[in-house]
MDTraj code that builds the backbone (N, CA, C; nanometers):
import mdtraj as md
import numpy as np

residues = "GLN VAL GLN PHE VAL GLU SER GLY GLY GLY LEU VAL GLN PRO GLY GLY SER LEU ARG LEU SER CYS ALA VAL SER ARG SER LEU ILE THR THR TYR PRO MET GLY TRP TYR ARG GLN ALA PRO GLU LYS GLU ARG GLU LYS VAL ALA THR ILE SER SER LYS GLY ASP THR TRP THR SER ARG SER LEU LYS GLY ARG PHE THR ILE SER LYS ASP ASN ALA GLN ASN THR VAL TYR LEU GLN MET ASP ASN LEU LYS PRO GLU ASP THR ALA ARG TYR TYR CYS ASN TYR GLY ASN VAL ASN LEU ILE VAL HIS TRP GLY GLN GLY THR GLN VAL THR VAL SER SER".split()
xyz = np.array([
    [0.0840, -0.1177, 0.0000],
    [0.0000, 0.0000, 0.0000],
    [0.0885, 0.1240, 0.0000],
    [0.0553, 0.2179, -0.0867],
    [0.1335, 0.3400, -0.0961],
    [0.1113, 0.4249, 0.0284],
    [0.2199, 0.4792, 0.0788],
    [0.2126, 0.5674, 0.1950],
    [0.2470, 0.7090, 0.1537],
    [0.1711, 0.8031, 0.2070],
    [0.1981, 0.9451, 0.1871],
    [0.2227, 1.0046, 0.3251],
    [0.3427, 1.0535, 0.3498],
    [0.3773, 1.1054, 0.4813],
    [0.4039, 1.2545, 0.4707],
    [0.3096, 1.3309, 0.5260],
    [0.3185, 1.4762, 0.5184],
    [0.3922, 1.5325, 0.6395],
    [0.4621, 1.6431, 0.6188],
    [0.5320, 1.7097, 0.7288],
    [0.5499, 1.8564, 0.6943],
    [0.5906, 1.9331, 0.7946],
    [0.6223, 2.0733, 0.7713],
    [0.5185, 2.1723, 0.8200],
    [0.4065, 2.1223, 0.8698],
    [0.3045, 2.2134, 0.9203],
    [0.3447, 2.2772, 1.0513],
    [0.2604, 2.3681, 1.0981],
    [0.2886, 2.4335, 1.2250],
    [0.2050, 2.5572, 1.2421],
    [0.2418, 2.6347, 1.3423],
    [0.1743, 2.7608, 1.3713],
    [0.2554, 2.8747, 1.3108],
    [0.1890, 2.9585, 1.2358],
    [0.2576, 3.0697, 1.1699],
    [0.1695, 3.1929, 1.1766],
    [0.2315, 3.3077, 1.1820],
    [0.1558, 3.4324, 1.1852],
    [0.1068, 3.4683, 1.0460],
    [-0.0007, 3.5428, 1.0384],
    [-0.0470, 3.5898, 0.9069],
    [0.0656, 3.6609, 0.8323],
    [0.0757, 3.6310, 0.7036],
    [0.1843, 3.6863, 0.6230],
    [0.3074, 3.6000, 0.6189],
    [0.3115, 3.4984, 0.7020],
    [0.4271, 3.4101, 0.7067],
    [0.4247, 3.3039, 0.5980],
    [0.5264, 3.2194, 0.6014],
    [0.5418, 3.1144, 0.5003],
    [0.5680, 2.9797, 0.5665],
    [0.5290, 2.8763, 0.4964],
    [0.5605, 2.7398, 0.5357],
    [0.5877, 2.6592, 0.4104],
    [0.6689, 2.5569, 0.4255],
    [0.6921, 2.4639, 0.3158],
    [0.6574, 2.3234, 0.3641],
    [0.5567, 2.2674, 0.3035],
    [0.5147, 2.1323, 0.3377],
    [0.5878, 2.0318, 0.2496],
    [0.6144, 1.9156, 0.3057],
    [0.6777, 1.8074, 0.2314],
    [0.5914, 1.6835, 0.2381],
    [0.5975, 1.6044, 0.1338],
    [0.5236, 1.4783, 0.1299],
    [0.6168, 1.3713, 0.0756],
    [0.6519, 1.2771, 0.1608],
    [0.7334, 1.1644, 0.1183],
    [0.6418, 1.0528, 0.0714],
    [0.6641, 1.0087, -0.0500],
    [0.5827, 0.9020, -0.1082],
    [0.6622, 0.7730, -0.1012],
    [0.5961, 0.6672, -0.0584],
    [0.6692, 0.5446, -0.0272],
    [0.7237, 0.4723, -0.1493],
    [0.6691, 0.5001, -0.2620],
    [0.7180, 0.4347, -0.3821],
    [0.7529, 0.5378, -0.4874],
    [0.8228, 0.4941, -0.5879],
    [0.8640, 0.5849, -0.6938],
    [0.7477, 0.6055, -0.7912],
    [0.6440, 0.6752, -0.7420],
    [0.5243, 0.6943, -0.8216],
    [0.5143, 0.8326, -0.8835],
    [0.5895, 0.9278, -0.8297],
    [0.5668, 1.0648, -0.8722],
    [0.6169, 1.0907, -1.0135],
    [0.6926, 0.9974, -1.0679],
    [0.7331, 1.0115, -1.2077],
    [0.6319, 0.9476, -1.3017],
    [0.5305, 0.8848, -1.2450],
    [0.4299, 0.8145, -1.3251],
    [0.2914, 0.8761, -1.3112],
    [0.2575, 0.9194, -1.1906],
    [0.1232, 0.9683, -1.1624],
    [0.1262, 1.1149, -1.1195],
    [0.0170, 1.1863, -1.1468],
    [0.0084, 1.3213, -1.0931],
    [-0.0094, 1.3153, -0.9411],
    [0.0501, 1.4095, -0.8723],
    [0.0394, 1.4185, -0.7275],
    [-0.0306, 1.5494, -0.6912],
    [-0.0895, 1.5505, -0.5746],
    [-0.1619, 1.6705, -0.5369],
    [-0.1599, 1.6980, -0.3884],
    [-0.1866, 1.8207, -0.3560],
    [-0.2058, 1.8632, -0.2174],
    [-0.3534, 1.8994, -0.1997],
    [-0.4058, 1.8613, -0.0845],
    [-0.5440, 1.8875, -0.0498],
    [-0.5461, 1.9465, 0.0922],
    [-0.6559, 2.0079, 0.1260],
    [-0.6684, 2.0577, 0.2633],
    [-0.8122, 2.0457, 0.3102],
    [-0.8250, 2.0352, 0.4416],
    [-0.9587, 2.0282, 0.5004],
    [-0.9596, 2.1114, 0.6270],
    [-1.0440, 2.2116, 0.6247],
    [-1.0625, 2.2966, 0.7425],
    [-1.1756, 2.2383, 0.8268],
    [-1.1798, 2.2725, 0.9550],
    [-1.2856, 2.2201, 1.0420],
    [-1.4238, 2.2475, 0.9850],
    [-1.5037, 2.1443, 0.9821],
    [-1.6430, 2.1518, 0.9364],
    [-1.6554, 2.1918, 0.7896],
    [-1.5510, 2.1710, 0.7147],
    [-1.5568, 2.1970, 0.5708],
    [-1.5145, 2.0721, 0.4955],
    [-1.5510, 2.0668, 0.3695],
    [-1.5122, 1.9525, 0.2884],
    [-1.3658, 1.9678, 0.2455],
    [-1.3067, 1.8527, 0.2189],
    [-1.1696, 1.8549, 0.1698],
    [-1.1679, 1.9171, 0.0307],
    [-1.0679, 1.9997, 0.0050],
    [-1.0584, 2.0643, -0.1251],
    [-0.9186, 2.0432, -0.1824],
    [-0.9135, 2.0440, -0.3144],
    [-0.7866, 2.0283, -0.3824],
    [-0.7171, 2.1638, -0.3870],
    [-0.5897, 2.1632, -0.3531],
    [-0.5122, 2.2867, -0.3481],
    [-0.4275, 2.3038, -0.4730],
    [-0.3535, 2.1999, -0.5087],
    [-0.2620, 2.2081, -0.6221],
    [-0.2262, 2.0671, -0.6671],
    [-0.1894, 2.0557, -0.7937],
    [-0.1446, 1.9280, -0.8469],
    [-0.0208, 1.9482, -0.9320],
    [0.0544, 1.8400, -0.9472],
    [0.1715, 1.8419, -1.0351],
    [0.1730, 1.7110, -1.1125],
    [0.1873, 1.7214, -1.2431],
    [0.1849, 1.6016, -1.3268],
    [0.3183, 1.5290, -1.3195],
    [0.3216, 1.4116, -1.3785],
    [0.4454, 1.3348, -1.3801],
    [0.5552, 1.4121, -1.4531],
    [0.5145, 1.4955, -1.5464],
    [0.6124, 1.5721, -1.6241],
    [0.6490, 1.7043, -1.5578],
    [0.5733, 1.7399, -1.4520],
    [0.6046, 1.8637, -1.3820],
    [0.5110, 1.9791, -1.4110],
    [0.4075, 1.9558, -1.4921],
    [0.3088, 2.0605, -1.5143],
    [0.2257, 2.0795, -1.3885],
    [0.1997, 2.2037, -1.3558],
    [0.1309, 2.2311, -1.2296],
    [-0.0042, 2.2983, -1.2510],
    [-0.0903, 2.2772, -1.1542],
    [-0.2198, 2.3443, -1.1457],
    [-0.2363, 2.3888, -1.0016],
    [-0.2842, 2.5100, -0.9828],
    [-0.3106, 2.5615, -0.8485],
    [-0.4509, 2.6186, -0.8453],
    [-0.5204, 2.5948, -0.7365],
    [-0.6534, 2.6520, -0.7198],
    [-0.6480, 2.8020, -0.7465],
    [-0.7453, 2.8503, -0.8200],
    [-0.7442, 2.9902, -0.8600],
    [-0.7338, 3.0842, -0.7398],
    [-0.8000, 3.0489, -0.6324],
    [-0.8002, 3.1369, -0.5150],
    [-0.6651, 3.1392, -0.4433],
    [-0.5788, 3.0421, -0.4746],
    [-0.4501, 3.0322, -0.4070],
    [-0.3327, 3.0656, -0.4974],
    [-0.3621, 3.0822, -0.6235],
    [-0.2556, 3.1098, -0.7189],
    [-0.1820, 3.2379, -0.6806],
    [-0.0510, 3.2316, -0.6885],
    [0.0293, 3.3472, -0.6504],
    [0.0817, 3.3382, -0.5087],
    [0.0191, 3.2518, -0.4283],
    [0.0661, 3.2345, -0.2899],
    [0.1152, 3.0930, -0.2639],
    [0.0568, 2.9949, -0.3306],
    [0.0927, 2.8547, -0.3107],
    [0.1615, 2.8011, -0.4365],
    [0.2686, 2.7254, -0.4167],
    [0.3433, 2.6675, -0.5281],
    [0.3745, 2.5215, -0.4991],
    [0.3363, 2.4352, -0.5909],
    [0.3665, 2.2934, -0.5768],
    [0.4906, 2.2605, -0.6582],
    [0.5717, 2.1698, -0.6070],
    [0.6905, 2.1257, -0.6784],
    [0.7226, 1.9838, -0.6322],
    [0.8232, 1.9232, -0.6939],
    [0.8595, 1.7880, -0.6526],
    [1.0054, 1.7607, -0.6815],
    [1.0559, 1.6596, -0.6133],
    [1.1913, 1.6113, -0.6349],
    [1.1794, 1.4626, -0.6673],
    [1.1915, 1.4296, -0.7939],
    [1.1721, 1.2907, -0.8353],
    [1.2723, 1.1961, -0.7677],
    [1.3936, 1.2410, -0.7535],
    [1.4969, 1.1547, -0.6949],
    [1.4667, 1.1219, -0.5486],
    [1.3995, 1.2148, -0.4810],
    [1.3670, 1.1962, -0.3397],
    [1.2251, 1.1447, -0.3188],
    [1.1516, 1.1214, -0.4278],
    [1.0102, 1.0789, -0.4171],
    [0.9332, 1.1712, -0.3225],
    [0.9559, 1.3002, -0.3365],
    [0.8972, 1.3978, -0.2445],
    [0.8262, 1.5082, -0.3220],
    [0.7112, 1.5443, -0.2716],
    [0.6332, 1.6533, -0.3279],
    [0.6271, 1.7654, -0.2241],
    [0.6370, 1.8885, -0.2690],
    [0.6398, 2.0026, -0.1795],
    [0.5235, 2.0974, -0.2065],
    [0.4894, 2.1740, -0.1038],
    [0.3933, 2.2827, -0.1202],
    [0.4502, 2.4038, -0.0467],
    [0.4925, 2.5017, -0.1233],
    [0.5404, 2.6273, -0.0664],
    [0.4206, 2.7200, -0.0501],
    [0.4017, 2.7676, 0.0716],
    [0.2878, 2.8539, 0.1004],
    [0.3391, 2.9867, 0.1537],
    [0.3090, 3.0921, 0.0832],
    [0.3542, 3.2261, 0.1201],
    [0.2361, 3.3157, 0.1514],
    [0.2643, 3.4239, 0.2228],
    [0.1615, 3.5207, 0.2583],
    [0.0376, 3.4501, 0.3149],
    [0.0609, 3.3660, 0.4120],
    [-0.0477, 3.2853, 0.4672],
    [-0.1517, 3.3716, 0.5374],
    [-0.2756, 3.3261, 0.5285],
    [-0.3886, 3.3970, 0.5876],
    [-0.4598, 3.3042, 0.6872],
    [-0.5320, 3.3614, 0.7806],
    [-0.6043, 3.2774, 0.8774],
    [-0.6949, 3.1746, 0.8095],
    [-0.7518, 3.2095, 0.6957],
    [-0.8403, 3.1154, 0.6266],
    [-0.7656, 2.9986, 0.5633],
    [-0.6322, 3.0022, 0.5653],
    [-0.5537, 2.8877, 0.5182],
    [-0.5389, 2.7810, 0.6266],
    [-0.5861, 2.8116, 0.7456],
    [-0.5797, 2.7138, 0.8543],
    [-0.6583, 2.5896, 0.8174],
    [-0.5904, 2.4756, 0.8203],
    [-0.6519, 2.3493, 0.7793],
    [-0.5508, 2.2370, 0.8004],
    [-0.5977, 2.1164, 0.7830],
    [-0.5077, 2.0018, 0.7795],
    [-0.4780, 1.9754, 0.6330],
    [-0.3503, 1.9637, 0.6008],
    [-0.3077, 1.9496, 0.4632],
    [-0.2621, 1.8057, 0.4378],
    [-0.3060, 1.7545, 0.3248],
    [-0.2773, 1.6171, 0.2863],
    [-0.2191, 1.6131, 0.1455],
    [-0.1352, 1.5144, 0.1207],
    [-0.0953, 1.4900, -0.0179],
    [-0.1459, 1.3521, -0.0587],
    [-0.1608, 1.3361, -0.1865],
    [-0.2124, 1.2117, -0.2403],
    [-0.1996, 1.2172, -0.3914],
    [-0.2573, 1.1182, -0.4578],
    [-0.2612, 1.1242, -0.6024],
    [-0.3326, 1.2531, -0.6446],
    [-0.2901, 1.3089, -0.7553],
    [-0.3548, 1.4271, -0.8075],
    [-0.4880, 1.3949, -0.8725],
    [-0.5046, 1.2728, -0.9163],
    [-0.6308, 1.2252, -0.9734],
    [-0.7109, 1.1600, -0.8606],
    [-0.8226, 1.2212, -0.8251],
    [-0.8986, 1.1724, -0.7091],
    [-0.9512, 1.0302, -0.7309],
    [-0.9632, 0.9878, -0.8559],
    [-1.0124, 0.8531, -0.8836],
    [-0.9133, 0.7451, -0.8410],
    [-0.7886, 0.7857, -0.8179],
    [-0.6869, 0.6905, -0.7762],
    [-0.6729, 0.6819, -0.6243],
    [-0.7370, 0.7719, -0.5542],
    [-0.7188, 0.7801, -0.4092],
    [-0.7942, 0.6684, -0.3392],
    [-0.7180, 0.5936, -0.2581],
    [-0.7755, 0.4817, -0.1838],
    [-0.7800, 0.5134, -0.0345],
    [-0.6769, 0.5773, 0.0145],
    [-0.6733, 0.6120, 0.1556],
    [-0.5977, 0.7417, 0.1718],
    [-0.6110, 0.8004, 0.2907],
    [-0.5445, 0.9254, 0.3227],
    [-0.4447, 0.9042, 0.4357],
    [-0.3368, 0.9816, 0.4313],
    [-0.2401, 0.9785, 0.5396],
    [-0.2876, 1.0627, 0.6567],
    [-0.1974, 1.0890, 0.7491],
    [-0.2320, 1.1660, 0.8690],
    [-0.2466, 1.3144, 0.8406],
    [-0.1796, 1.3587, 0.7365],
    [-0.1824, 1.5010, 0.7076],
    [-0.0906, 1.5788, 0.8012],
    [-0.0830, 1.7085, 0.7761],
    [-0.0042, 1.7961, 0.8634],
    [-0.0850, 1.9227, 0.8878],
    [-0.0907, 1.9637, 1.0134],
    [-0.1761, 2.0762, 1.0522],
    [-0.1048, 2.2086, 1.0279],
    [-0.1756, 2.2986, 0.9632],
    [-0.1279, 2.4349, 0.9430],
    [-0.2256, 2.5287, 1.0135],
    [-0.1723, 2.6088, 1.1035],
    [-0.2538, 2.7057, 1.1760],
    [-0.1942, 2.8437, 1.1555],
    [-0.2765, 2.9331, 1.1028],
    [-0.2323, 3.0699, 1.0777],
    [-0.3053, 3.1611, 1.1764],
    [-0.2286, 3.2143, 1.2679],
    [-0.2903, 3.2954, 1.3730],
    [-0.1856, 3.3873, 1.4342],
    [-0.2323, 3.5043, 1.4773],
    [-0.1435, 3.5956, 1.5473],
    [-0.1526, 3.5737, 1.6978],
])
top = md.Topology()
chain = top.add_chain()
for i, resn in enumerate(residues, 1):
    res = top.add_residue(resn, chain, resSeq=i)
    for name in ("N", "CA", "C"):
        top.add_atom(name, md.element.get_by_symbol(name[0]), res)
traj = md.Trajectory(xyz[None], top)
């Protein structure tokens, strides 16, 4: 079973930055699109950004300009750089396949809290 291990979350002040990392247990990121998702309390999980096997990226329109997805194929790791964070970015962030039809299970995620 593929494992997605997220890290890098924490408490940050508004306007701050965080870089999330996702270690994928197998060498899948060169074959499948990968994505970052988030879920805020009492809200549905939403897709934040995706990156294709070739490196093409998509970012949610509302987050474009502040969030950047990238990956390191050699390290089987996907990243999410988050800048100019806002309180409404507070959520638990998850990585997984970029194609939701491939998603079988979710990892623990990493908590991001934006607060002064």
